[in-house]
C-alpha positions in Angstrom: -25.7 -11.5 -66.9 -25.1 -10.5 -63.0 -25.2 -14.0 -61.9 -22.3 -14.7 -64.4 -20.7 -11.6 -63.5 -20.9 -12.4 -60.0 -19.4 -16.1 -60.7 -16.6 -14.6 -62.8 -15.6 -12.1 -60.1 -15.4 -14.7 -57.6 -13.2 -16.9 -59.6 -10.9 -13.7 -60.3 -10.9 -13.4 -56.3 -9.8 -16.9 -55.5 -7.6 -16.7 -58.1 -5.8 -13.4 -57.2 -5.8 -14.9 -53.5 -4.4 -18.5 -55.5 -1.4 -16.5 -56.4 -0.5 -14.3 -53.4 -0.7 -17.6 -51.7 1.7 -19.4 -54.2 4.1 -16.2 -54.3 4.2 -16.6 -50.7 4.8 -20.0 -50.4 7.3 -20.0 -53.4 9.1 -16.9 -51.4 8.9 -19.2 -48.2 10.6 -22.0 -50.1 13.0 -20.1 -51.7 14.5 -19.6 -48.4 16.7 -22.9 -47.2 16.0 -21.7 -43.6 13.7 -19.2 -42.6 14.2 -19.5 -38.7 18.0 -17.9 -38.3 19.8 -17.8 -35.3 22.5 -14.9 -34.5 24.7 -14.5 -31.8 26.4 -11.5 -30.8 28.5 -10.2 -27.7 27.4 -6.6 -26.7 24.4 -5.6 -28.7 24.5 -2.2 -27.4 27.3 -1.2 -28.8 28.0 0.9 -32.0 30.2 -1.6 -33.2 27.0 -3.8 -33.8 24.5 -0.7 -34.6 23.7 -2.1 -38.5 22.5 -5.1 -36.5 20.5 -3.3 -34.5 19.1 -1.4 -37.3 17.8 -4.1 -39.5 16.4 -6.0 -36.7 14.7 -2.9 -35.4 13.3 -1.7 -38.8 12.0 -4.9 -40.3 14.6 -5.5 -42.7 15.0 -9.2 -41.5 11.3 -9.5 -42.2 11.2 -8.1 -45.1 13.6 -10.7 -46.4 11.4 -13.5 -45.0 13.3 -14.4 -42.2 12.8 -15.1 -38.8 15.8 -14.1 -37.0 16.8 -14.3 -33.2 19.3 -12.5 -31.7 21.1 -14.2 -28.8 23.6 -11.2 -26.9 26.4 -12.6 -25.3 29.0 -10.9 -22.8 31.9 -10.7 -25.2 32.6 -11.9 -29.0 34.2 -15.0 -27.7 31.2 -16.3 -26.5 29.3 -15.7 -29.5 31.7 -17.8 -31.5 31.4 -20.6 -29.1 27.7 -20.8 -29.7 28.5 -21.1 -33.5 31.2 -23.6 -32.6 28.7 -25.4 -30.2 25.5 -25.3 -32.8 23.8 -23.1 -30.9 23.5 -20.0 -33.2 23.9 -20.1 -36.8 25.6 -17.1 -37.6 27.5 -14.9 -35.4 27.6 -10.7 -35.3 31.4 -10.6 -34.7 35.0 -9.7 -35.5 36.6 -10.4 -38.2 40.0 -11.8 -36.7 38.0 -15.0 -35.7 37.5 -16.0 -39.1 41.7 -16.3 -39.3 42.0 -18.1 -35.6 39.6 -20.5 -36.5 41.1 -21.5 -39.9 44.1 -22.2 -37.9 42.3 -24.9 -36.1 41.0 -26.2 -39.2 37.9 -24.5 -38.5 36.7 -22.4 -41.6 34.5 -19.5 -41.0 33.8 -16.9 -43.5 32.5 -13.1 -42.7 30.1 -12.5 -45.6 29.3 -9.2 -44.8 31.4 -6.3 -42.9 29.8 -3.7 -40.9 32.6 -1.7 -39.8 35.5 -0.5 -41.4 37.4 0.6 -38.0 37.4 -1.8 -34.8 35.9 1.7 -32.7 37.9 0.0 -29.7 39.4 2.4 -27.2 42.5 1.2 -24.9 42.5 3.3 -22.1 44.4 3.2 -18.6 42.6 3.9 -15.1 43.8 7.5 -13.9 42.2 6.0 -10.3 45.0 3.2 -9.8 47.4 4.1 -12.5 47.8 8.5 -12.1 51.8 8.2 -12.9 51.0 5.9 -15.8 54.0 6.5 -18.2 54.8 3.8 -20.7 53.2 0.3 -21.8 56.0 -1.4 -19.6 53.9 0.1 -16.5 51.1 -2.4 -17.1 53.0 -5.7 -16.3 51.4 -7.4 -13.8 48.5 -5.0 -13.7 44.9 -6.1 -14.5 42.8 -5.1 -18.1 39.3 -5.3 -18.4 37.8 -6.4 -21.6 34.5 -7.3 -23.3 35.4 -11.1 -23.0 38.7 -13.1 -22.8 39.5 -13.9 -26.6 37.3 -11.1 -28.0 38.0 -8.4 -30.2 38.8 -5.9 -27.4 41.2 -8.6 -26.1 42.6 -8.9 -29.3 43.2 -5.1 -29.8 44.8 -5.1 -26.1 47.3 -7.9 -27.0 48.4 -5.5 -30.2 48.8 -2.3 -27.9 50.7 -4.4 -25.4 53.1 -6.4 -27.9 54.0 -3.1 -29.7 55.3 -1.6 -26.2 57.0 -4.9 -25.7 54.5 -6.7 -23.5 53.1 -10.4 -23.6 49.8 -11.3 -23.0 50.8 -13.3 -20.0 52.5 -10.5 -18.7 49.2 -9.2 -17.4 45.7 -10.5 -16.2 42.9 -10.1 -18.7 38.8 -9.8 -16.9 36.2 -10.2 -18.7 33.9 -7.0 -17.4 31.3 -6.9 -20.3 30.0 -4.2 -22.7 28.0 -1.9 -20.4 27.3 -0.7 -16.7 29.4 -3.9 -15.5 32.4 -2.4 -17.6 31.8 1.3 -15.7 31.5 -0.3 -12.6 34.9 -2.2 -12.8 36.9 0.7 -13.7 35.3 2.9 -11.1 36.0 0.9 -8.5 39.1 -0.3 -9.1 38.7 -3.5 -9.8 40.6 -3.4 -13.5 43.4 -0.7 -13.7 43.0 -0.6 -18.0 40.4 -1.1 -20.0 39.7 -2.3 -23.7 36.1 -1.5 -24.4 33.9 0.2 -27.3 31.3 3.1 -27.5 29.4 4.2 -25.9 31.5 3.0 -22.8 34.9 4.7 -23.6 33.0 7.9 -23.9 31.6 8.2 -21.1 34.6 7.3 -18.9 36.6 10.2 -21.1 33.5 12.3 -20.0 34.7 12.0 -16.5 38.4 12.2 -17.2 38.4 8.5 -15.6 40.8 6.7 -18.4 43.7 7.8 -19.7 43.7 6.5 -23.9 46.7 4.8 -25.1 45.3 3.6 -28.3 42.0 4.8 -30.3 40.4 3.1 -33.3 37.5 5.0 -33.6 38.4 6.9 -37.0 40.0 5.2 -40.2 43.2 7.7 -39.9 44.1 6.0 -36.5 43.3 2.6 -37.1 45.8 2.8 -40.2 48.2 4.2 -37.6 47.7 1.6 -35.5 47.6 -1.2 -37.3 49.2 -0.2 -40.9 46.4 -0.6 -43.4 42.5 -1.2 -43.5 41.5 -3.2 -40.4 38.1 -5.1 -40.9 35.8 -5.4 -37.7 32.1 -6.5 -37.1 30.7 -8.5 -39.4 28.7 -11.4 -40.2 29.9 -14.7 -40.2 29.2 -18.2 -40.3 30.6 -21.7 -41.2 31.6 -22.5 -44.9 29.1 -25.5 -44.7 26.2 -23.0 -43.7 27.1 -20.4 -46.8 27.2 -23.9 -49.2 23.7 -24.9 -47.6 22.0 -21.7 -47.6 23.0 -19.5 -50.3 19.3 -17.7 -50.4 19.0 -17.4 -46.5 22.5 -15.9 -46.2 21.5 -13.5 -49.6 18.6 -12.7 -47.5 20.8 -11.8 -44.5 23.1 -9.8 -46.5 20.1 -7.7 -48.1 18.6 -6.9 -44.6 22.3 -5.7 -43.5 23.2 -3.7 -46.3 20.0 -1.9 -46.5 20.8 -1.4 -42.8 24.3 0.1 -43.5 23.1 2.2 -46.6 19.9 3.3 -44.0 22.8 4.5 -41.4 24.6 6.7 -44.3 21.9 9.3 -44.2 20.2 9.1 -40.8 21.0 11.7 -38.4 21.5 11.1 -34.4 18.2 11.7 -33.6 16.9 9.4 -36.5 19.3 6.6 -34.5 17.8 7.4 -30.7 14.3 6.8 -32.1 15.5 3.1 -33.5 17.5 2.3 -31.0 16.1 0.8 -27.8 16.8 3.5 -24.8 18.5 1.1 -22.6 21.4 1.6 -25.2 21.9 4.5 -24.3 23.1 3.9 -20.7 20.8 6.9 -19.4 22.6 9.5 -20.9 20.8 10.3 -24.3 22.9 13.6 -25.0 26.0 11.5 -24.8 24.9 8.2 -27.0 24.0 10.9 -29.5 27.5 12.7 -29.5 29.1 9.2 -29.6 27.5 8.1 -32.4 29.0 11.4 -34.3 32.3 9.7 -33.3 31.9 6.7 -34.7 29.5 7.3 -37.7 32.8 7.0 -40.0 34.0 3.6 -38.6 30.7 2.1 -40.2 30.9 0.1 -43.0 29.1 2.4 -46.5 28.1 -0.7 -48.1 29.1 -4.3 -46.2 32.3 -4.7 -48.8 35.5 -6.0 -47.3 38.6 -4.3 -48.5 41.0 -6.7 -50.1 43.8 -5.5 -48.1 42.2 -5.9 -44.7 42.6 -9.3 -44.1 46.5 -9.2 -44.7 46.6 -6.4 -42.0 44.5 -8.6 -39.4 46.7 -11.4 -40.1 49.6 -9.5 -39.6 48.2 -7.9 -36.4 47.7 -11.7 -35.0 50.9 -12.6 -35.7 52.5 -9.8 -33.5 51.1 -11.6 -30.1 50.2 -14.9 -31.2 53.2 -17.2 -31.9 50.9 -20.2 -32.9 49.9 -18.4 -36.3 53.8 -18.8 -37.4 54.1 -21.8 -40.0 50.1 -21.5 -40.3 49.3 -21.7 -44.1 46.4 -19.0 -44.0 44.3 -18.8 -47.1 43.0 -15.2 -46.0 40.6 -15.4 -49.5 38.4 -18.0 -47.5 38.3 -15.7 -44.6 35.7 -13.3 -46.2 33.4 -12.8 -49.8 32.3 -9.9 -51.1 29.8 -12.1 -53.8 26.5 -11.6 -51.3 27.6 -7.8 -50.4 27.7 -7.1 -54.4 24.1 -8.2 -55.2 22.8 -6.7 -52.5 24.3 -3.6 -53.4 22.8 -4.1 -56.6 19.2 -4.6 -54.9 19.7 -1.7 -52.6 21.6 1.3 -54.7 
């Protein structure tokens, strides 16, 4: 009897292991692509904080994904990685979906990370102490994270509202961290379009005069005249069609990170975010988080009017968009985030 019991137990154990292996295998097979490469332009920025949280807290792994994140100097470089085939997905600005469609390349955003751009345009108090209006910037050097990035786009829009064209100034890529601080402090640039924590560090020492600020919903609506989608996860239309389960898994992880951020306090953030992101000033990093918290999306959903706002903004300084038939319904989808929110209520 004892021998039979032992045999039954052994068989049960083998069966249990088999079930686990089968379920694990089934989960792996459910994902069309387990290894996913994500390109980002300035991973240390609060703009991309949800991506960092999803990575650091293991949310991608929980979804069965092996995610490799490559950091570039700016969003335009990250976009190039996607177009060139070295990245599957980009953590980048929504506006790129419109610009790429105008070039007959379909890019779709499927998770909204930020509902305000968090980008600040400021003039150097060192090289332009007597600044009075946008007209004073003609012929000057403006630092952006990378030419063509969202910081460049916002700078172009601010200039356009003041009567200047992009060709009236010189844009210089300065990155998103120490390089940006050094460029302004050394006088290499006369103005800067960048994000936190860089901007708050410059403000703290009264090194810039802020001309435009999009860190709050109120200021964003005033500048652009409506909701302006900011950081997203976007990829090619082909990737979404070929990898629906993988795309859903990525979305699940990001929505989970967004919901974690809604409840997290500043002290929770510094425990998760790499120390190098704090640029040597932890207290300032904590203070900055409270400023930009409102800009983070609570659920990853895109506002229906956001596409119109973004298109109108781009048309203000990109004449090549005139006459282009942009189908805004193809620039973003809320289908995946709806499912993710049902999973992580």
